C-alpha positions in Angstrom: 17.8 -6.7 -27.5 15.2 -3.9 -27.2 13.9 -0.8 -28.9 15.4 2.6 -27.8 13.3 4.8 -25.6 12.5 7.3 -28.4 10.5 4.6 -30.3 7.8 4.5 -27.6 7.4 8.3 -27.7 7.3 8.2 -31.5 4.7 5.4 -31.5 2.5 7.3 -29.1 2.8 10.5 -31.2 1.9 8.6 -34.3 -1.2 7.2 -32.7 0.1 3.6 -32.5 -1.5 1.8 -29.6 0.6 2.3 -26.4 0.5 -1.3 -25.4 1.9 -2.5 -28.7 4.7 0.1 -28.4 5.5 -1.0 -24.9 5.6 -4.6 -25.9 8.2 -3.8 -28.5 10.1 -1.7 -25.9 10.4 -4.6 -23.4 11.0 -7.3 -26.0 14.0 -9.6 -25.5 15.4 -12.8 -26.9 14.1 -15.6 -24.7 16.4 -18.1 -26.4 19.6 -16.2 -25.4 21.6 -18.3 -22.9 21.3 -17.4 -19.3 24.9 -18.6 -18.6 24.0 -19.8 -15.1 27.1 -20.1 -12.9 27.2 -21.5 -9.4 29.7 -19.7 -7.1 28.9 -21.9 -4.1 26.2 -23.6 -2.1 25.2 -23.6 1.6 22.9 -26.0 3.3 20.4 -24.3 5.7 18.3 -27.0 7.2 16.4 -28.7 4.4 17.1 -25.8 2.0 20.0 -25.5 -0.3 21.1 -21.9 -0.9 22.9 -21.6 -4.2 25.0 -18.5 -4.7 24.7 -18.0 -8.5 25.1 -15.5 -11.3 23.2 -15.4 -14.6 23.2 -13.0 -17.5 20.3 -10.6 -17.8 21.1 -8.4 -20.8 24.8 -8.2 -20.8 26.4 -8.2 -17.3 26.1 -11.1 -14.8 23.4 -10.7 -12.1 24.1 -12.0 -8.6 21.3 -14.1 -7.1 20.4 -16.7 -4.6 18.5 -19.8 -5.8 16.9 -21.5 -2.8 15.8 -25.1 -3.4 13.9 -27.6 -1.3 15.0 -31.2 -0.6 11.7 -32.6 -1.5 10.8 -33.6 -5.0 8.4 -31.5 -7.1 6.1 -30.2 -8.3 7.2 -27.0 -6.6 5.7 -23.6 -6.2 8.1 -20.8 -7.1 8.7 -17.2 -5.9 10.8 -14.4 -7.5 11.8 -12.0 -4.7 13.1 -8.4 -5.5 14.5 -6.3 -2.7 14.1 -2.7 -1.7 16.3 0.4 -1.7 16.8 1.1 2.0 19.3 0.1 4.7 22.5 -1.1 3.2 22.4 -4.5 4.9 19.2 -5.5 3.1 19.4 -3.5 -0.1 20.3 -6.6 -2.0 19.3 -10.2 -2.6 19.5 -11.0 1.2 16.3 -9.1 2.2 13.9 -12.1 1.8 16.5 -14.8 2.2 15.3 -16.1 5.6 11.7 -16.2 4.3 12.8 -18.1 1.2 14.7 -20.7 3.4 11.6 -21.2 5.6 9.3 -21.6 2.5 11.7 -24.2 1.1 10.4 -26.5 3.8 7.0 -26.1 2.2 8.4 -27.2 -1.2 9.0 -23.7 -2.6 11.8 -22.8 -5.0 12.8 -19.1 -4.7 15.1 -16.8 -6.7 16.3 -13.7 -5.0 18.1 -11.2 -7.4 20.3 -8.2 -7.0 19.1 -5.2 -9.0 20.6 -2.0 -10.2 19.8 -0.3 -6.9 21.8 -2.9 -5.0 25.0 -1.0 -6.1 26.3 1.3 -3.4 25.3 4.9 -3.8 23.3 4.0 -6.9 20.5 6.5 -6.2 22.6 9.5 -5.6 25.0 8.8 -8.5 22.5 7.9 -11.2 22.0 10.2 -14.1 18.3 11.1 -14.4 18.4 11.4 -18.2 19.4 7.7 -18.2 16.5 6.5 -15.9 14.2 5.6 -18.8 16.7 3.3 -20.5 17.9 1.8 -17.3 14.4 1.1 -16.2 13.6 -0.7 -19.4 16.7 -2.8 -18.9 15.8 -3.6 -15.4 12.3 -4.9 -16.5 14.0 -7.1 -19.1 16.4 -8.5 -16.4 13.5 -9.3 -14.1 11.8 -11.2 -17.0 15.0 -13.0 -17.5 15.0 -13.9 -13.8 11.5 -15.3 -14.3 12.8 -17.4 -17.2 15.5 -18.8 -14.9 13.1 -19.5 -12.1 10.6 -21.3 -14.3 13.5 -23.4 -15.8 14.3 -25.0 -12.5 13.5 -28.8 -12.2 10.0 -29.5 -10.9 8.7 -26.0 -10.8 5.0 -25.8 -11.5 4.4 -22.9 -13.9 0.8 -22.5 -12.6 2.0 -21.7 -9.0 4.4 -18.8 -9.4 4.6 -15.6 -7.3 6.4 -12.3 -7.4 7.3 -10.5 -4.2 8.8 -7.0 -4.4 9.5 -4.2 -1.9 9.9 -0.4 -2.7 11.5 -0.2 -6.2 11.2 -4.0 -6.2 7.4 -3.5 -6.1 7.4 -0.8 -8.7 9.5 -2.6 -11.3 7.6 -5.8 -10.5 4.4 -4.0 -11.6 6.0 -3.2 -15.0 7.5 -6.7 -15.4 4.3 -8.4 -14.3 2.2 -6.3 -16.6 4.3 -7.3 -19.6 5.1 -10.9 -18.5 2.0 -12.2 -16.8 3.5 -15.5 -15.8 3.0 -15.1 -12.1 -0.3 -16.3 -10.5 0.0 -13.8 -7.6 1.9 -10.7 -6.6 2.9 -9.1 -3.3 3.8 -5.4 -3.6 5.3 -3.7 -0.5 5.5 0.1 -0.2 5.6 1.1 -3.8 4.4 4.3 -5.3 2.3 4.6 -8.5 4.6 7.1 -10.4 8.4 7.1 -10.8 8.5 10.9 -10.5 7.3 10.5 -6.9 10.7 9.2 -6.0 12.9 10.6 -8.8 13.8 14.0 -7.5 15.3 13.3 -4.0 18.9 13.5 -5.3 20.2 14.7 -8.6 17.9 16.8 -10.7 17.2 16.4 -14.4 18.5 19.1 -16.7 15.0 19.6 -18.1 12.3 18.6 -15.6 9.4 18.9 -18.1 11.2 16.7 -20.6 12.1 14.2 -17.9 8.5 13.9 -16.7 7.3 13.4 -20.2 9.8 10.7 -20.9 9.4 8.7 -17.7 5.5 8.9 -17.4 4.8 6.0 -19.9 6.7 3.7 -17.5 4.6 4.7 -14.4 3.8 1.5 -12.5 0.2 2.4 -12.1 -0.2 2.0 -15.9 0.8 -1.6 -15.7 -1.1 -2.7 -12.6 -4.4 -3.3 -14.4 -2.6 -5.7 -16.8 -1.7 -8.1 -14.0 -5.2 -9.6 -14.0 -6.3 -12.3 -13.6 -3.5 -12.7 -11.1 -4.2 -11.7 -7.5 -2.5 -8.8 -5.8 -1.7 -8.1 -2.2 -0.5 -4.6 -1.4 1.3 -4.0 1.9 1.8 -0.4 3.1 2.9 1.3 6.3 1.1 4.1 8.2 4.4 5.7 9.2 5.9 5.7 5.8 7.8 8.9 5.0 8.0 8.0 1.3 4.5 6.6 0.5 1.4 8.6 1.4 -2.0 7.2 2.0 -3.2 8.8 -1.3 -0.4 7.1 -3.2 -1.2 3.7 -1.7 -4.9 4.2 -2.5 -4.1 5.0 -6.1 -1.9 1.9 -6.6 -4.6 -0.3 -5.0 -7.4 1.2 -7.1 -5.6 0.5 -10.3 -5.6 -3.3 -9.7 -8.5 -5.4 -10.9 -10.5 -7.9 -8.8 -8.9 -10.4 -6.4 -6.9 -7.9 -4.5 -6.2 -6.9 -0.9 -4.5 -4.0 0.8 -3.3 -4.0 4.4 -1.7 -1.0 6.1 0.5 -1.7 9.1 1.8 0.2 12.1 5.3 0.4 10.6 7.8 2.4 8.7 8.8 2.1 5.1 11.0 -0.9 5.8 7.9 -3.0 6.7 10.3 -5.4 8.5 7.9 -6.6 11.1 6.7 -10.0 12.1 3.1 -9.1 11.3 3.9 -8.0 7.8 6.0 -11.1 7.1 3.3 -13.4 8.6 0.5 -11.9 6.5 2.7 -12.2 3.4 3.4 -15.9 4.0 -0.3 -16.6 4.7 -1.2 -14.9 1.4 1.4 -17.0 -0.5 0.3 -20.2 1.2 -3.2 -19.7 0.0 -2.5 -18.4 -3.5 0.2 -21.0 -4.2 -1.6 -23.9 -2.6 1.2 -24.7 -0.1 0.6 -27.6 2.3 
C-alpha cells in the first residue's frame, strides 16, 4: 500500500528529490474498494446524516456523511476534528456546521482519526509516529476519494476544514492530494515535534527528530497552491504561539488569510464559526 519510512530517508541521503520520495511514501491504490457501509441515517431538517464506515488502509473508519435534500451540483467539505475535550475529539466536532451547510447544498464528510481513540496521545509509541502519520495521510486521501464519489458533487468546489491535528495532517494530505479548492486550518503548528513530547518520550530524541522532520506540515503548505488558505488562530492558545502561527501562515502562497481571535485552543466561538462559514461561502460559491 505504501513505502516504509526508511525509504524516504534513504532517498534523501542518496540525493533523490524529496518530493518524489514523499510521493512514493504516500502512494496508495485508488482502485481499492472503500467498502462503504451504512450503520444508520438520521434526518435533521433538510439534511440526512448518514452514520457510515469505510475502509482506509485496513480497518474501518467511522464517519458521518451529511447530504442535502436538493439535487446537485453540490459543493463538498471534508471535516477533520481536533484532539481536545473528549466530547468533540471525534467526527462530531463540526457536525452542526455540516448540517447547516447542507441547507446550502453542501455534502460533508466528517471522519474519525487515530486521535479519536480514547487515551491515544498518552499511550502512543513515539517510535511509531512516523508510520502512523503516513497511514493517517493516506486515510484522509481515501476520505477525499469517498467524498468526491458522492452523487452530484462538483470536483471544482471542494474544501478541507481541519482543527489542531486535523489541520496539521490536512496540510500533508492537501500538499500531496491537491483536490481541494480551499482549506481552513485551525490552531495547527508547523512542526510535529512542537506537540510530540508532552507525554511519552522517544528512546532516542535526536533520531526521533530526524525521522519526523520530513513530515513537518510547514513543508507541505507551499504545495497547496493555487488553493486558497484561511488560518484561524487564538490569542490565548497555550499550545500554539504567535511565532508558530506566523510561520505556518508565511509558508502559504498567495490567496491566504489569517485571523487571530480572542479565544483558547478550542476556537469554539460563534465568531470563529461565522468567519469560517463566510470563507467557505465565498470560496465554494454557495448561494
